[in-house]
C-alpha positions as CSV (number, residue, x, y, z in Angstrom):
1,M,300.5,45.4,-7.7
2,I,297.6,47.2,-6.1
3,F,297.4,50.9,-7.1
4,A,294.0,51.9,-5.6
5,E,290.7,50.7,-4.4
6,I,287.1,51.9,-4.5
7,A,286.4,53.4,-1.1
8,S,282.9,52.2,-0.5
9,D,281.2,50.1,2.2
10,V,278.5,49.1,-0.3
11,S,278.8,45.4,-1.2
12,Y,280.9,44.8,-4.3
13,Y,278.0,42.7,-5.7
14,D,275.9,45.9,-5.7
15,I,278.7,48.0,-7.2
16,Y,279.6,45.4,-9.9
17,P,276.9,45.9,-12.5
18,K,277.3,49.7,-12.8
19,L,281.1,49.5,-12.6
20,L,281.1,46.9,-15.4
21,Q,278.8,49.0,-17.5
22,L,281.1,52.1,-17.1
23,V,284.2,50.1,-18.0
24,Q,282.6,48.5,-21.0
25,Q,281.5,51.9,-22.3
26,T,285.0,53.4,-21.8
27,F,287.3,50.6,-22.9
28,S,286.9,48.3,-25.9
29,N,288.7,45.1,-24.7
30,V,287.1,43.9,-21.4
31,E,286.5,40.5,-19.8
32,S,284.5,40.0,-16.6
33,G,282.8,37.6,-14.4
34,V,281.6,36.7,-10.9
35,Q,282.6,33.5,-9.3
36,G,282.5,34.0,-5.6
37,D,284.5,37.2,-6.2
38,A,284.0,39.7,-8.9
39,W,286.5,40.6,-11.6
40,I,286.9,42.9,-14.6
41,W,290.0,42.8,-16.8
42,I,290.8,45.6,-19.1
43,Y,293.3,45.2,-21.9
44,E,295.0,47.8,-24.1
45,G,298.0,46.9,-26.2
46,E,300.2,44.8,-24.1
47,E,298.8,46.1,-20.8
48,K,296.2,44.6,-18.5
49,V,294.5,46.2,-15.6
50,A,292.4,44.2,-13.2
51,L,289.5,45.4,-11.0
52,D,288.8,42.6,-8.6
53,T,287.8,41.6,-5.1
54,F,290.2,38.6,-4.8
55,T,292.1,39.9,-1.8
56,S,289.6,42.5,-0.4
57,M,285.9,43.1,0.0
58,R,286.3,46.2,-2.1
59,F,287.3,46.5,-5.7
60,Q,291.0,46.9,-6.0
61,I,292.7,48.3,-9.1
62,K,295.7,46.2,-10.1
63,S,298.4,46.0,-12.7
64,D,301.6,44.1,-13.3
65,S,303.1,47.2,-14.9
66,L,304.6,49.7,-12.4
67,N,304.8,52.5,-15.1
68,G,301.8,51.4,-17.2
69,F,299.7,54.0,-19.0
70,L,296.5,52.0,-18.8
71,V,296.3,51.8,-15.0
72,H,296.5,55.6,-14.7
73,K,293.8,55.9,-17.4
74,V,291.6,53.5,-15.6
75,I,292.1,55.3,-12.2
76,S,291.4,58.6,-13.9
77,K,288.1,57.4,-15.3
78,L,286.9,55.7,-12.1
79,R,287.7,58.9,-10.1
80,E,284.9,60.6,-12.1
81,H,282.3,58.2,-10.7
82,Y,283.7,56.7,-7.5
83,E,285.6,57.8,-4.5
84,L,289.0,56.0,-4.6
85,Y,291.7,55.4,-2.1
86,I,294.9,55.7,-4.1
87,Y,298.0,54.3,-2.6
88,D,301.1,56.5,-2.4
89,E,303.1,53.5,-3.6
90,P,301.6,50.4,-5.2
91,E,301.3,47.5,-2.7
92,L,302.3,44.0,-3.6
93,E,299.8,41.2,-3.6
94,G,300.5,38.1,-1.6
95,H,301.8,36.2,-4.6
96,E,304.1,39.0,-5.7
97,D,307.7,39.0,-4.5
98,T,309.0,42.4,-5.8
99,F,308.3,45.2,-8.2
């Protein structure tokens, strides 16, 4: 589910290095990469939040957990550094059927 996205017209390739640095300084369990698209995965306990450009030219903030604590923690931290568009209700990705 997509909870928010970084509201910027700057290329995600240009945003990626500083975004990754911020995430790595804030969270201890992070995986990342660039392979056509850019992605950052943040883990805490059983939760995972993805920041990626798989379905958009902007970084989207995603989680499988509708009521997850981590996604709200990530959004809160990113709001300190980036303008975010936060969805009123999470949106399903193309491969997701239901909440």
